[in-house]
C-alpha positions in Angstrom: 0.3 -15.3 31.5 0.2 -12.5 34.2 2.3 -9.2 33.3 2.3 -5.9 34.4 -0.5 -3.5 32.9 0.7 -0.4 31.1 -0.7 2.9 30.4 1.1 4.9 27.8 0.1 8.5 27.7 1.0 11.5 25.5 1.4 9.3 22.5 1.3 10.2 18.8 -0.7 6.8 17.8 -0.3 5.1 14.4 -2.7 2.1 14.8 -1.4 0.3 11.5 -4.8 0.3 10.0 -4.9 1.3 6.4 -5.9 4.9 5.7 -6.0 5.7 9.5 -4.7 9.2 10.3 -2.5 9.4 13.4 -4.0 10.2 16.6 -2.2 13.0 18.5 -2.6 13.1 22.4 -3.4 9.3 22.4 -3.5 6.9 25.3 -2.6 2.9 25.0 -3.8 0.7 27.9 -2.7 -3.0 28.2 -4.0 -5.5 30.8 -2.3 -8.5 32.9 -2.7 -10.7 29.9 -0.6 -8.6 27.7 -3.6 -7.4 25.5 -4.8 -4.0 24.5 -7.8 -2.6 26.3 -7.9 0.7 24.9 -6.1 2.7 22.0 -7.2 6.0 21.1 -7.7 9.6 22.2 -6.8 10.6 25.6 -10.1 12.5 26.1 -12.1 9.3 26.0 -9.5 6.9 27.6 -11.0 5.0 30.5 -9.2 4.9 34.0 -6.6 2.0 34.4 -6.0 1.7 38.2 -2.8 0.0 39.0 -1.1 0.4 35.6 2.4 1.4 35.2 2.1 4.8 33.4 4.7 5.8 30.7 4.8 9.3 29.3 5.9 9.2 25.8 6.2 13.0 25.4 4.7 13.0 22.0 6.8 10.3 20.5 5.1 8.0 17.9 3.7 4.7 18.9 3.2 1.8 16.4 2.3 -1.7 16.2 5.3 -4.1 16.5 6.7 -4.9 13.1 6.6 -8.0 11.2 9.6 -9.2 9.1 8.0 -12.0 6.7 11.3 -13.2 5.3 14.4 -13.7 7.4 17.1 -16.3 7.9 18.1 -16.1 11.7 20.7 -18.8 11.5 22.7 -17.4 8.6 25.0 -14.5 8.1 26.3 -14.2 4.7 29.8 -13.0 5.5 30.6 -16.2 7.4 30.1 -18.3 4.4 28.4 -21.6 3.8 30.9 -23.8 5.8 30.3 -21.8 8.9 28.0 -24.4 10.5 30.2 -27.3 9.5 33.3 -25.9 11.2 31.7 -24.3 14.4 30.5 -25.9 17.5 26.7 -26.2 17.6 26.5 -24.6 20.8 28.3 -21.5 19.6 26.0 -21.2 16.5 23.0 -21.2 18.9 24.4 -18.3 20.9 25.0 -16.3 17.6 21.5 -17.2 16.5 20.3 -15.7 19.8 22.3 -12.6 19.4 20.8 -12.1 15.9 17.1 -12.6 17.4 17.8 -10.0 20.1 19.2 -7.5 17.6 16.1 -8.0 15.4 13.8 -7.5 18.3 15.7 -4.3 19.3 15.2 -3.1 15.8 11.5 -3.2 16.3 10.4 -6.6 14.9 8.4 -8.3 17.2 7.3 -11.2 14.9 9.1 -12.8 12.0 9.1 -15.7 9.6 12.1 -17.6 9.0 12.2 -19.1 5.4 14.9 -21.7 5.9 17.4 -22.2 8.5 15.6 -21.9 12.0 14.3 -25.2 13.5 11.5 -25.9 15.9 14.0 -25.6 18.8 14.6 -21.9 17.9 10.9 -21.2 17.6 10.0 -22.9 20.7 12.8 -21.5 22.8 11.3 -17.9 21.7 7.8 -19.0 22.5 8.7 -20.2 26.1 10.7 -17.1 26.8 14.1 -19.0 27.0 15.7 -16.4 24.5 14.6 -12.9 23.6 13.4 -12.2 19.9 10.5 -11.9 17.7 7.9 -14.7 17.7 8.8 -17.0 15.0 7.0 -18.8 12.1 9.4 -21.4 10.4 9.8 -23.2 7.3 13.0 -25.1 8.4 14.1 -26.0 5.0 13.2 -25.1 1.3 11.9 -27.6 -1.4 14.0 -27.4 -4.5 14.7 -29.4 -7.5 18.2 -31.1 -8.0 20.5 -28.4 -8.9 18.1 -25.6 -8.1 18.3 -22.8 -5.7 18.1 -25.0 -2.6 20.5 -27.5 -3.7 23.9 -26.6 -2.1 26.0 -29.5 -3.3 29.6 -29.0 -4.3 30.2 -29.7 -7.9 32.0 -33.1 -6.9 28.5 -33.9 -5.2 29.6 -33.2 -1.6 26.8 -31.3 0.4 27.7 -27.8 1.7 24.9 -28.1 4.5 23.9 -24.4 4.5 20.9 -25.1 6.7 19.7 -27.8 9.1 19.4 -30.9 7.1 19.6 -29.0 3.8 17.1 -28.7 1.2 14.3 -31.2 0.4 15.0 -32.1 -3.1 12.1 -32.9 -5.5 12.0 -33.4 -9.3 8.5 -34.8 -9.8 5.0 -34.2 -8.4 5.2 -37.2 -6.2 8.5 -36.2 -4.9 7.1 -32.7 -4.3 4.4 -34.3 -2.1 6.9 -36.4 -0.2 9.2 -33.4 0.4 6.2 -31.4 1.7 5.4 -34.1 4.1 9.0 -34.2 5.2 8.8 -30.4 5.8 5.7 -31.0 7.8 7.4 -33.7 9.9 10.3 -31.2 10.8 7.7 -28.8 12.3 7.4 -26.3 9.4 4.5 -23.7 9.8 5.0 -22.6 6.2 6.1 -24.5 3.2 9.0 -22.9 1.3 9.6 -23.8 -2.3 11.9 -22.6 -5.0 10.5 -21.9 -8.5 13.5 -20.1 -9.8 17.2 -20.1 -9.3 18.7 -17.3 -7.3 21.6 -15.0 -6.6 23.5 -17.0 -4.0 23.1 -20.3 -5.3 26.1 -21.6 -7.5 24.3 -23.7 -9.9 21.7 -21.4 -11.4 20.4 -18.0 -12.2 17.2 -16.0 -11.2 16.0 -16.8 -14.9 16.3 -20.5 -14.4 13.1 -22.4 -13.6 12.8 -24.4 -10.4 9.6 -26.3 -9.5 7.1 -26.5 -12.4 3.5 -25.6 -12.0 2.3 -29.1 -11.6 5.1 -29.6 -8.8 3.9 -26.5 -7.0 0.2 -27.6 -7.2 1.2 -30.9 -5.8 3.0 -29.0 -2.8 0.1 -26.8 -2.4 -2.4 -29.5 -2.4 -0.3 -31.6 0.3 0.0 -28.5 2.5 -3.8 -27.9 2.3 -4.2 -31.7 3.4 -2.3 -31.0 6.6 -4.1 -28.1 8.3 -3.9 -25.7 5.3 -0.1 -24.4 5.8 0.8 -21.5 3.6 3.2 -21.7 0.7 6.0 -19.2 0.0 7.7 -19.2 -3.3 11.4 -18.1 -3.8 10.6 -16.7 -7.2 12.8 -14.1 -9.0 12.6 -14.6 -12.7 9.4 -14.2 -14.6 8.6 -17.8 -15.6 9.1 -19.1 -12.0 6.8 -16.2 -10.8 4.1 -17.3 -13.1 4.5 -20.9 -12.2 4.3 -20.1 -8.5 1.2 -18.0 -8.8 -0.6 -20.4 -11.2 0.2 -23.2 -8.8 -1.5 -21.6 -6.0 1.1 -20.2 -3.5 0.4 -17.8 -0.8 3.2 -15.4 -1.5 5.8 -14.6 -3.9 9.2 -13.9 -2.4 11.6 -11.4 -4.2 9.5 -11.2 -7.4 12.2 -9.3 -9.1 11.2 -9.9 -12.8 7.4 -9.6 -12.0 5.3 -8.2 -15.1 1.8 -7.0 -15.5 0.4 -10.5 -16.3 1.9 -11.8 -13.0 0.5 -8.9 -11.0 -3.1 -9.2 -12.6 -2.9 -13.1 -11.7 -1.6 -12.2 -8.2 -4.5 -9.6 -7.6 -7.1 -12.1 -8.8 -5.8 -14.8 -6.4 -5.0 -12.7 -3.4 -1.2 -13.6 -3.7 1.3 -11.6 -1.6 4.4 -10.0 -2.9 7.5 -9.9 -0.5 10.1 -7.9 -2.6 13.1 -8.2 -0.1 14.4 -4.7 -1.4 17.1 -4.9 1.2 18.8 -7.4 -1.0 19.5 -5.0 -3.9 19.7 -1.7 -1.8 22.3 -3.0 0.7 22.9 -6.5 -0.1 25.8 -5.9 -2.7 29.3 -6.1 -1.1 31.9 -7.4 -3.6 34.5 -8.1 -0.8 31.9 -10.5 1.2 30.5 -12.3 -1.9 31.5 -14.9 -4.2 32.2 -13.6 -7.6 29.1 -15.4 -9.3 26.9 -14.0 -6.6 28.2 -10.4 -6.9 27.7 -10.4 -10.7 24.1 -11.5 -10.6 23.3 -9.0 -7.9 24.7 -6.1 -10.0 22.8 -7.4 -13.0 19.4 -7.6 -11.3 19.6 -4.8 -9.1 18.3 -2.2 -11.6 15.6 -4.8 -13.0 14.4 -5.4 -9.5 13.9 -1.6 -8.7 12.2 -1.0 -12.0 9.8 -3.9 -11.6 9.0 -3.5 -8.0 8.3 0.2 -8.4 5.7 -0.8 -11.0 4.2 -3.3 -8.7 3.9 -0.6 -6.1 2.3 1.7 -8.6 -0.2 -1.1 -9.6 -1.1 -1.5 -5.9 0.3 -5.0 -5.5 -0.5 -6.6 -2.0 3.0 -6.0 -0.4 4.3 -7.4 2.9 7.7 -6.4 4.3 10.3 -8.9 4.3 14.1 -8.3 4.2 16.0 -11.4 3.4 17.9 -10.7 6.8 20.9 -13.2 6.7 21.7 -12.4 3.3 21.6 -8.6 4.4 22.6 -7.7 7.9 20.4 -8.6 10.9 19.0 -6.1 13.1 18.5 -3.2 10.4 15.1 -4.6 9.2 13.1 -1.5 9.1 15.5 0.0 6.5 13.2 -2.1 3.9 10.4 0.4 4.6 12.5 3.4 3.4 13.2 1.3 0.3 9.6 0.7 -0.5 9.1 4.5 -0.2 12.1 5.2 -2.6 10.4 3.0 -5.2 7.1 5.0 -4.8 5.1 3.7 -1.9 3.7 6.3 0.6 5.2 6.2 4.2 1.8 5.5 5.6 1.5 2.4 3.2 4.8 1.2 4.0 4.1 1.1 7.8 0.9 -1.0 6.8 3.0 -3.3 4.7 5.2 -3.9 7.9 2.4 -4.3 10.2 -1.2 -5.0 9.1 -0.5 -6.7 5.6 2.4 -8.7 7.1 0.2 -9.9 9.8 -2.5 -11.1 7.3 0.1 -12.9 5.4 1.3 -14.9 8.5 -2.4 -15.5 9.3 -2.0 -13.5 12.6 -4.4 -10.6 11.7 -6.7 -11.3 14.7 -3.9 -11.0 17.2 -1.4 -8.7 15.6 -0.5 -6.1 13.1 -2.7 -3.2 14.5 -3.1 -1.4 17.7 -6.7 -2.2 18.6 -8.7 -3.3 21.6 -8.4 -7.2 22.0 -5.2 -7.6 20.3 -1.9 -8.6 21.8 0.2 -5.5 23.0 3.0 -5.6 20.6 4.2 -2.2 20.0 7.2 0.1 19.4 7.9 3.7 20.3 9.9 5.6 17.7 11.9 8.8 18.3 11.4 9.9 14.7 8.2 10.6 12.9 8.0 7.8 10.4 5.8 9.8 8.0 8.4 12.3 7.5 11.6 10.4 8.1 10.7 6.7 7.6 14.3 6.0 6.9 15.2 6.9 10.4 13.2 3.8 11.6 16.0 1.7 10.3 18.4 3.1 12.9 17.7 0.9 16.0 18.7 3.7 18.3 15.4 5.5 17.1 13.4 2.5 18.3 13.2 3.6 21.8 10.7 1.2 23.4 10.0 -2.4 22.1 7.2 -4.4 23.8 5.8 -7.9 23.0 2.5 -9.2 24.5 2.6 -6.3 26.8 6.2 -7.0 28.1 8.8 -4.3 27.6 12.0 -5.9 26.3 13.8 -2.5 25.2 13.4 0.7 27.0 15.7 3.6 26.0 13.4 6.2 27.7 14.6 5.0 31.3 18.0 3.6 29.8 17.4 0.3 30.9 16.9 -2.9 29.0 15.0 -5.5 30.9 16.3 -9.0 31.4 15.0 -11.8 29.1 11.5 -12.8 30.2 10.9 -16.0 31.9 8.8 -18.6 30.3 5.9 -17.7 32.7 5.8 -14.3 31.1 6.0 -15.4 27.5 2.6 -15.3 25.4 3.2 -17.2 22.2 1.1 -16.8 19.3 0.2 -20.3 17.7 
């Protein structure tokens, strides 16, 4: 769809490509289709007649960030009954506000791993609301009494997400649950191979779906277009089951060990450690006692094991678990990766190129290169020396998606939500 061509000058360009050094005095040019036509040194930049020129005055230009683990319809302090006692229209507006905050934080693409429905995804794709383009799981697949089973002890359902989790207790039921997830419009299949922090019936060490059930899910997903499978996997046994069963990504991975890291490397499995949940996600006043106690116990374990995974060179993509932690502070996650030993440059890649690869969008997003969609952010801080500063949305001064600027603090204006005509979705 036609949009205004742009020419960004006097930029310090970080392309997002692994091992690529920043380019000083760089230029980025976009065309009327919202794609990059040039990204590199100013000395070799071609002319771009008719493009709107923006002088970045030496600020850092980066790819739009990708958060591979969010829950845009969830806000932990509201509690599990919020959707039940609140008008659906109001919940929709709350979701739209979170999406806008996520975009303003510098996240132009995200993957929602339970909660958002196809209506949210499609409203974003058609420009009805502003936010990151979205890949969705809709619901998780859990066994009865597992991490995705939010029933009361008396059997009443708490209805955390639209329709609740799909429950499966045998390989055949896992296949059926996968088909139901696909029917709801899921782009990715979310499964639970362990218990969790927030679920009332289990702990992270408890096992969820077993290897044979994971294999059934993966096989069924492959039969329907090759959808990726993301595993909520916190304790060690469930991490092993997920990897051996053939998942695409291990979400959380708090108890991961060397054997699991070796298996993940052999099979190309991504790790999404969601460190925000143990660095900022512990608030006794806002949490149920069982949730708080598990978080306190596992925070140290997580930091030790994920630091080791970073040292081992695990294939890590950025994910925050936003919803369990506050929305709109997504890029704090990069600083937590650095605190555990990752270099700032590698953390930026985890939030851009590697995250795009996990979502299957590496041909369109993740790096600033000719031919790709013009998703970019401009930072007021140097992320290579102050990566924690990226977590403050006020330091993200420009955000563009497919060449359309959605946030512009340089001119002190925030453009209106783009029309459907302007939106350029990624399938």
